[in-house]
C-alpha positions as CSV (number, residue, x, y, z in Angstrom):
1,M,17.9,-57.0,-17.8
2,S,20.3,-57.1,-21.0
3,D,20.2,-59.3,-24.1
4,Q,23.0,-61.4,-25.7
5,T,22.4,-63.2,-28.8
6,A,25.1,-66.8,-29.2
7,T,25.5,-68.4,-32.2
8,L,23.9,-72.1,-31.0
9,T,26.6,-75.5,-32.2
10,P,25.6,-78.6,-30.8
11,A,29.0,-80.3,-29.2
12,D,28.1,-83.4,-30.6
13,E,25.5,-85.1,-32.9
14,D,24.1,-86.5,-29.9
15,E,23.8,-84.1,-27.2
16,Y,22.4,-79.8,-27.8
17,V,24.0,-77.7,-25.2
18,P,23.1,-74.1,-25.2
19,R,24.4,-71.1,-24.4
20,T,23.2,-68.9,-22.2
21,I,21.7,-66.0,-23.8
22,A,20.3,-63.5,-20.6
23,F,21.7,-63.1,-18.0
24,D,20.9,-60.3,-14.3
25,D,23.1,-57.3,-14.3
26,L,20.5,-54.9,-12.1
27,D,22.4,-56.1,-9.1
28,I,19.1,-55.1,-7.6
29,D,15.7,-57.1,-6.8
30,F,13.1,-57.0,-9.3
31,D,10.4,-55.5,-8.0
32,A,12.8,-53.1,-5.9
33,A,13.9,-52.4,-9.2
34,I,10.4,-51.2,-10.5
35,D,9.6,-49.0,-7.7
36,A,12.9,-47.3,-7.9
37,S,11.8,-47.0,-11.8
38,M,8.6,-45.0,-10.1
39,V,8.3,-41.4,-9.4
40,S,7.9,-40.5,-6.1
41,V,5.2,-38.3,-4.6
42,E,4.3,-36.4,-1.4
43,D,1.0,-34.5,-0.2
44,G,1.1,-31.0,-1.1
45,Q,3.6,-31.3,-4.0
46,I,2.9,-30.3,-7.1
47,V,3.1,-32.9,-9.9
48,E,3.0,-32.7,-14.1
49,G,1.4,-35.2,-15.8
50,K,-0.9,-36.1,-19.0
51,V,-4.4,-36.5,-18.5
52,V,-5.6,-39.8,-20.2
53,K,-9.1,-40.1,-19.3
54,V,-12.3,-37.2,-19.4
55,D,-15.0,-38.4,-17.5
56,K,-18.1,-36.5,-16.8
57,D,-17.5,-36.3,-12.6
58,E,-13.4,-36.9,-13.1
59,V,-9.8,-36.4,-15.1
60,L,-7.0,-39.6,-14.9
61,L,-3.9,-37.6,-15.5
62,D,-0.3,-40.4,-15.8
63,I,2.1,-38.4,-13.9
64,G,4.5,-41.0,-13.7
65,Y,3.1,-43.1,-10.6
66,K,2.3,-46.8,-9.8
67,T,-1.0,-45.7,-10.6
68,E,-2.8,-42.9,-11.9
69,G,-4.0,-39.5,-10.1
70,V,-7.6,-38.9,-10.0
71,I,-8.9,-35.0,-10.2
72,P,-11.7,-34.5,-9.0
73,A,-14.1,-32.5,-10.8
74,R,-14.8,-29.9,-8.2
75,E,-10.9,-29.8,-8.1
76,L,-10.2,-28.7,-11.7
77,S,-11.1,-25.1,-11.7
78,I,-12.4,-22.2,-8.9
79,R,-14.8,-22.4,-11.6
80,N,-18.3,-23.9,-9.7
81,D,-19.8,-26.5,-11.3
82,V,-17.8,-27.1,-14.7
83,D,-18.7,-29.6,-17.0
84,P,-14.2,-31.1,-17.6
85,A,-14.5,-31.4,-21.1
86,E,-14.6,-27.7,-20.7
87,I,-11.3,-27.5,-18.6
88,V,-9.2,-30.2,-19.9
89,S,-8.9,-32.6,-23.5
90,L,-7.0,-35.7,-23.9
91,G,-3.2,-35.2,-24.5
92,E,-3.6,-31.8,-22.4
93,E,0.1,-31.1,-19.6
94,L,-0.5,-30.3,-17.0
95,E,0.3,-29.0,-13.2
96,A,-1.6,-31.2,-10.3
97,L,-1.3,-30.6,-6.4
98,V,-1.2,-33.9,-4.2
99,L,-4.3,-33.6,-2.3
100,T,-3.2,-37.3,-0.2
101,K,-1.2,-40.2,-1.7
102,E,-3.8,-42.4,-1.4
103,D,-7.6,-42.4,0.0
104,K,-10.0,-45.3,1.4
105,D,-9.8,-46.5,-2.1
106,G,-6.5,-46.3,-2.7
107,R,-6.3,-43.8,-5.0
108,L,-3.7,-41.4,-5.7
109,V,-5.8,-38.1,-5.8
110,L,-5.3,-34.5,-7.2
111,S,-6.2,-31.5,-7.7
112,K,-5.5,-29.2,-10.8
113,K,-6.9,-25.8,-9.2
114,R,-5.0,-25.8,-6.1
115,A,-1.6,-25.7,-7.8
116,Q,-2.6,-23.2,-9.6
117,Y,-3.5,-21.5,-6.7
118,E,0.0,-22.1,-5.6
119,R,1.1,-20.9,-8.7
120,A,-1.1,-17.6,-9.0
121,W,-0.9,-16.7,-5.0
122,G,3.4,-15.6,-5.5
123,D,2.4,-13.9,-9.2
124,I,-0.2,-12.1,-6.9
125,E,1.8,-11.6,-4.5
126,A,4.6,-10.0,-6.5
127,T,1.9,-7.9,-8.4
128,K,0.9,-6.0,-5.6
129,E,4.9,-5.4,-4.5
130,R,5.5,-3.9,-8.0
131,D,1.8,-1.5,-7.6
132,G,0.7,-4.1,-11.1
133,V,-2.5,-4.4,-12.2
134,V,-4.1,-8.5,-12.4
135,T,-6.5,-8.8,-15.6
136,G,-9.0,-12.1,-15.7
137,P,-12.6,-13.0,-17.0
138,V,-15.6,-12.2,-14.6
139,I,-17.2,-15.5,-13.4
140,E,-19.7,-14.9,-11.2
141,V,-21.3,-12.4,-9.1
142,V,-22.1,-12.4,-6.0
143,K,-23.3,-10.4,-3.0
144,G,-22.0,-7.4,-3.1
145,G,-19.5,-7.4,-5.8
146,L,-17.8,-10.1,-9.1
147,I,-15.6,-12.8,-8.8
148,I,-12.6,-12.4,-11.0
149,D,-10.4,-15.4,-12.7
150,I,-6.9,-14.0,-11.7
151,G,-5.1,-17.8,-10.9
152,L,-7.4,-17.5,-7.5
153,R,-11.2,-16.4,-7.2
154,G,-10.3,-12.3,-6.9
155,F,-12.8,-10.5,-5.5
156,L,-14.1,-7.2,-6.7
157,P,-16.5,-5.2,-4.7
158,A,-19.5,-3.3,-6.7
159,S,-18.9,0.2,-5.5
160,L,-14.6,-0.7,-7.0
161,V,-15.9,-1.4,-10.4
162,E,-16.8,2.2,-12.3
163,L,-15.9,5.7,-10.8
164,R,-19.0,5.4,-9.4
165,R,-21.3,2.9,-8.1
166,V,-23.1,-0.1,-10.2
167,R,-26.9,-1.3,-9.9
168,D,-26.8,-4.0,-12.0
169,L,-23.6,-5.9,-12.5
170,Q,-24.4,-9.1,-14.7
171,P,-23.8,-7.4,-18.0
172,Y,-19.7,-7.7,-16.6
173,V,-20.2,-11.8,-17.3
174,G,-17.4,-13.1,-18.9
175,K,-15.9,-9.7,-19.4
176,E,-12.5,-9.4,-19.2
177,L,-11.0,-6.3,-16.4
178,T,-8.3,-5.0,-15.2
179,A,-7.7,-3.7,-12.1
180,K,-5.1,-3.3,-8.7
181,I,-4.5,-5.2,-5.9
182,I,-5.8,-3.9,-2.6
183,E,-6.0,-6.9,0.0
184,L,-4.3,-9.3,0.0
185,D,-4.3,-12.8,3.0
186,K,-3.4,-16.0,2.1
187,N,-4.4,-17.8,5.1
188,R,-8.0,-16.2,4.5
189,N,-7.3,-17.4,1.2
190,N,-8.7,-13.7,0.1
191,V,-7.9,-11.3,-3.0
192,V,-9.8,-8.0,-3.1
193,L,-9.1,-5.9,-6.1
194,S,-10.5,-2.3,-7.4
195,R,-10.9,-1.1,-10.8
196,R,-12.0,1.7,-9.4
197,A,-8.3,2.9,-8.8
198,W,-7.1,1.4,-11.8
199,L,-9.7,4.1,-13.9
200,E,-8.2,6.6,-11.4
201,E,-4.7,6.2,-12.5
202,T,-5.2,5.8,-15.7
203,Q,-7.7,8.9,-16.1
204,K,-5.8,11.3,-13.6
205,E,-5.3,13.5,-16.7
206,Q,-8.6,13.3,-18.6
207,R,-10.0,13.7,-15.2
208,E,-7.4,17.0,-14.2
209,E,-8.2,18.6,-17.5
210,F,-12.7,18.0,-17.4
211,L,-12.2,19.9,-13.7
212,D,-9.4,22.9,-14.9
213,N,-12.2,23.0,-18.4
214,L,-15.4,23.0,-14.9
215,K,-16.3,26.9,-14.2
216,P,-19.1,27.3,-10.9
217,G,-21.9,29.0,-12.3
218,E,-21.8,27.3,-15.6
219,V,-24.9,25.2,-17.0
220,R,-23.9,21.2,-17.8
221,K,-26.2,18.5,-19.4
222,G,-26.0,15.6,-17.7
223,V,-27.2,12.2,-17.0
224,V,-28.5,11.1,-13.4
225,S,-26.2,7.8,-12.5
226,S,-28.0,7.3,-9.3
227,V,-30.1,8.2,-6.9
228,V,-29.1,8.0,-3.2
229,N,-30.8,9.8,0.3
230,F,-28.4,12.0,0.7
231,G,-29.2,13.5,-2.8
232,A,-28.5,12.3,-7.1
233,F,-25.1,12.0,-8.6
234,V,-25.3,13.6,-12.5
235,D,-22.7,11.8,-15.4
236,L,-21.7,14.8,-16.5
237,G,-19.6,12.9,-19.2
238,G,-16.3,12.7,-18.0
239,M,-17.1,12.8,-14.1
240,D,-19.8,12.3,-11.8
241,G,-21.7,15.7,-10.0
242,L,-23.8,15.6,-6.6
243,I,-27.0,17.2,-6.9
244,H,-27.7,17.6,-2.7
245,V,-31.6,17.1,-1.7
246,S,-31.5,20.3,-1.0
247,E,-30.7,21.1,-4.4
248,L,-33.1,19.0,-6.3
249,S,-36.0,21.1,-5.5
250,W,-37.7,24.9,-4.3
251,K,-40.7,22.5,-2.8
252,H,-39.6,20.6,0.6
253,V,-38.2,17.2,-0.6
254,D,-38.4,13.6,1.4
255,H,-36.5,11.1,-0.9
256,P,-34.5,12.0,-3.9
257,G,-36.4,9.8,-6.0
258,S,-39.3,11.8,-6.2
259,V,-37.8,14.6,-8.7
260,V,-35.7,12.9,-10.3
261,A,-34.7,9.1,-11.8
262,V,-31.4,6.9,-12.6
263,G,-31.4,7.9,-16.7
264,D,-32.9,11.6,-16.5
265,E,-31.6,13.5,-18.6
266,V,-31.1,17.1,-16.8
267,S,-29.1,20.8,-17.1
268,V,-27.6,21.2,-13.5
269,Q,-26.2,24.5,-12.1
270,V,-22.2,23.5,-11.1
271,L,-21.8,25.4,-7.0
272,D,-18.4,24.2,-6.5
273,V,-15.3,22.1,-7.7
274,D,-13.3,20.8,-5.1
275,R,-10.3,19.7,-7.3
276,D,-7.8,18.3,-4.1
277,R,-10.8,16.1,-3.4
278,E,-12.2,15.8,-6.9
279,R,-15.8,16.4,-5.9
280,I,-18.3,18.7,-8.2
281,S,-21.5,20.2,-6.2
282,L,-24.6,20.4,-8.6
283,S,-27.8,22.2,-8.6
284,L,-30.9,21.8,-10.3
285,K,-33.1,23.9,-9.0
286,A,-30.3,26.5,-9.8
287,T,-31.9,25.7,-13.3
288,Q,-35.9,26.0,-12.5
289,Q,-37.4,29.5,-11.8
290,D,-37.7,30.1,-7.9
291,P,-41.7,30.3,-7.3
292,W,-40.6,32.7,-4.1
293,Q,-38.9,35.1,-7.0
294,E,-41.9,34.4,-9.3
295,F,-44.5,34.9,-6.4
296,A,-42.6,38.2,-4.8
297,T,-42.9,39.8,-9.3
298,S,-46.2,39.3,-9.8
299,H,-47.8,40.3,-6.7
300,R,-47.5,42.8,-3.6
301,V,-48.4,44.0,-0.5
302,G,-51.9,44.7,-0.2
303,E,-53.2,42.4,-2.9
304,L,-56.3,39.2,-2.1
305,V,-55.4,36.0,-2.9
306,Y,-57.0,33.0,-2.6
307,G,-55.3,30.3,-0.5
308,R,-55.8,26.9,1.6
309,V,-54.6,26.6,5.0
310,T,-52.3,23.9,5.1
311,K,-51.8,23.5,8.5
312,L,-52.8,25.1,12.3
313,V,-50.6,25.9,15.4
314,P,-50.7,28.1,18.2
315,F,-50.3,31.2,16.7
316,G,-51.8,31.0,13.9
317,A,-52.4,29.1,11.0
318,F,-49.9,28.4,7.6
319,V,-52.1,29.0,4.1
320,Q,-50.6,28.0,0.4
321,V,-51.3,31.0,-2.1
322,G,-48.7,29.3,-4.5
323,D,-47.1,26.2,-6.5
324,G,-44.7,25.3,-2.9
325,I,-45.1,28.7,-1.3
326,E,-47.2,29.2,1.9
327,G,-47.8,32.2,4.1
328,L,-48.6,32.6,8.1
329,V,-51.6,34.1,9.5
330,H,-51.1,35.6,12.9
331,I,-53.4,34.6,15.4
332,S,-54.0,38.4,15.6
333,E,-55.1,38.7,12.2
334,M,-57.6,36.4,11.7
335,S,-60.3,38.0,12.9
336,A,-61.8,41.2,14.1
337,H,-63.1,39.9,17.1
338,H,-60.8,37.9,19.9
339,V,-59.4,34.7,18.7
340,D,-58.2,32.1,21.3
341,L,-56.8,29.0,19.1
342,P,-57.2,28.7,14.6
343,E,-59.3,26.5,14.7
344,Q,-62.4,28.6,16.2
345,V,-61.7,30.2,13.0
346,V,-60.5,28.1,10.4
347,T,-59.5,24.3,9.5
348,P,-57.1,22.4,7.5
349,G,-58.2,22.1,4.0
350,E,-60.5,25.6,3.9
351,E,-60.2,27.7,0.9
352,L,-60.1,31.6,1.7
353,W,-59.6,35.0,1.0
354,V,-56.4,36.4,2.4
355,K,-54.2,39.8,1.8
356,I,-50.7,39.5,1.7
357,I,-49.4,42.2,4.8
358,D,-45.8,41.4,4.4
359,L,-44.0,40.4,1.1
360,D,-40.0,39.9,2.8
361,L,-38.3,37.4,-0.3
362,Q,-34.7,37.5,1.5
363,R,-36.3,35.4,4.4
364,R,-38.9,33.7,2.6
365,R,-41.8,34.6,4.6
366,I,-45.6,35.8,3.6
367,S,-47.7,37.4,6.5
368,L,-50.9,37.2,5.4
369,S,-54.9,38.5,7.3
370,I,-58.4,36.9,7.3
371,K,-59.6,40.4,8.6
372,Q,-58.2,42.6,6.2
373,A,-59.0,40.3,3.3
374,A,-62.8,40.8,4.7
375,E,-62.7,44.9,4.3
376,G,-62.2,44.3,1.0
377,G,-59.0,44.7,-1.1
378,V,-57.1,45.0,-5.1
379,V,-57.4,41.4,-6.3
380,S,-54.0,39.6,-7.2
381,A,-53.7,39.5,-11.1
382,E,-54.1,35.5,-11.5
383,Y,-57.7,36.4,-10.0
384,Q,-59.0,39.5,-11.3
385,E,-60.8,37.4,-14.7
386,H,-63.2,36.1,-12.8
387,F,-62.7,38.1,-9.9
388,G,-62.2,41.6,-10.5
389,E,-63.6,44.4,-10.6
390,H,-65.5,44.1,-13.6
391,A,-67.0,40.8,-12.0
392,Y,-68.9,43.0,-9.3
393,D,-71.9,45.7,-10.6
394,N,-72.3,48.8,-9.0
395,E,-73.4,47.5,-5.5
396,G,-70.8,44.8,-4.9
397,N,-72.7,41.8,-5.8
398,Y,-70.9,39.2,-7.9
399,I,-72.3,38.7,-11.3
400,G,-69.3,37.1,-12.5
401,T,-67.5,36.9,-16.1
402,E,-69.6,37.3,-19.5
403,W,-69.6,34.4,-21.9
404,A,-69.2,34.9,-25.7
405,E,-72.0,32.8,-26.7
406,D,-70.6,29.1,-28.7
407,P,-72.9,28.2,-31.8
408,A,-71.3,24.7,-31.3
409,V,-72.9,24.4,-27.8
410,E,-75.6,26.2,-28.0
411,E,-76.0,23.3,-31.7
412,A,-75.5,20.7,-29.3
413,W,-77.6,22.0,-26.3
414,A,-80.9,21.9,-29.0
415,S,-80.4,19.1,-29.9
416,Y,-80.3,17.5,-26.5
417,E,-83.3,18.8,-25.7
418,A,-85.6,18.8,-29.1
419,E,-84.2,14.3,-28.0
420,Q,-85.7,15.2,-24.2
421,G,-89.1,16.1,-26.1
422,F,-89.0,19.9,-24.8
423,A,-88.5,23.4,-26.4
424,T,-85.2,25.3,-25.4
425,G,-84.8,27.0,-22.7
426,E,-88.0,25.1,-21.0
427,A,-88.6,22.2,-17.9
428,P,-90.4,19.6,-19.7
429,V,-94.3,19.3,-19.4
430,P,-95.5,16.5,-18.1
431,T,-99.3,16.1,-19.9
432,E,-100.8,13.9,-18.0
433,E,-101.5,13.2,-14.0
434,P,-99.4,10.3,-12.5
435,P,-101.3,6.7,-12.3
436,L,-102.1,7.6,-8.8
437,V,-100.9,3.7,-7.1
438,E,-103.3,1.8,-5.1
439,G,-104.3,2.5,-1.5
440,E,-102.2,6.2,-2.1
441,A,-103.2,8.9,-0.7
442,V,-103.2,12.3,-1.9
443,A,-100.8,14.9,-0.4
444,A,-102.2,18.2,0.1
445,P,-101.0,21.8,-1.0
446,A,-98.1,23.3,1.4
447,E,-100.0,25.6,3.7
448,E,-98.3,29.4,3.0
449,P,-95.9,30.5,5.8
450,T,-97.9,33.2,7.8
451,D,-97.0,36.5,8.5
452,P,-95.3,36.0,11.8
453,A,-96.3,39.9,12.0
């Protein structure tokens, strides 16, 4: 439609005839012209527009259509339960995907996050094709891992967050992480990431140098980073090494958690370094005194040791004679007379003297004898203070160890006895007979036992 200005002049003094000042130059219907001025949209199309209103549950977007588009709050971001005002602002230009041109209320429904997803998916496919990396903030902790915002929801499994498994994932929320893409499936909307792969790639030179400087046999200090059923991992300051459960202690270990805990500082010996698989084998018990070696050093065959019966078996009994040291008393060494079953002589938990009759350090076996212990012998050093030869008189009677008198002890006893009202070292003597209770008979003195002869 166009305007044309004209000068109005009367044809004569009595009649006014206006000149035409506007005319139709559209050549089409007016309603059709209005429709032609509007953008056309189709379901699934990505459109651009300006934010004209922000409410708590939706955003209005002017895309030049006959009505403003509505973006529900749930379609604003891949993050859950967000405040629209935190995602967009008035006047902001953004892209949205058309979900439906007209819902049951006649509204144009749009989605910002799906437009973002479509754009991001193409970028991610290109990134994986060139073996690149993606970076984004951690927005959520889910079962088994983390969710990273990379334009869409990327899943980072817990086992792939660090070079070693991380137990507590909560501190990662809000942090920017870089990771490699290891799996893509658009049909399932599945993107799996690995930060560990990126760390391994970027730290390869440092790891190789660390492994080159690590020699079997050397002792290193480290911190227990995780405890599993088959052992414990130790952070050596550059890489993790594994202490297998068999290398945790000289004693039998039911579970590694009974020996070490996460955060413990330990000294370990390097057993093996596998450079191809980048694995380090460690030993905790190698840095500790071998109780078997210690026992073999301080004892010899023929000595008497004190022990406790731990287990009965058809062929004898096991007796603990040291910390983590058990020896076998064969059934033939249980008694001077014939024994059919071990329980005829000993019971579990019983403590008794046994004699060492064989000591095999290489096979870690000790043979013991109850029968020979009864015949006497030399008491081992750790028991000699109380059970050595000096503790017996010439006739073989146990007299114990002489103790030096302690003045403080004597003073304490003297104070106690004074409070009780009797002389030191003497039992209290009653001053009068106790009164009889009415109806109580006096017991007659016991007769002396007669000589059976």
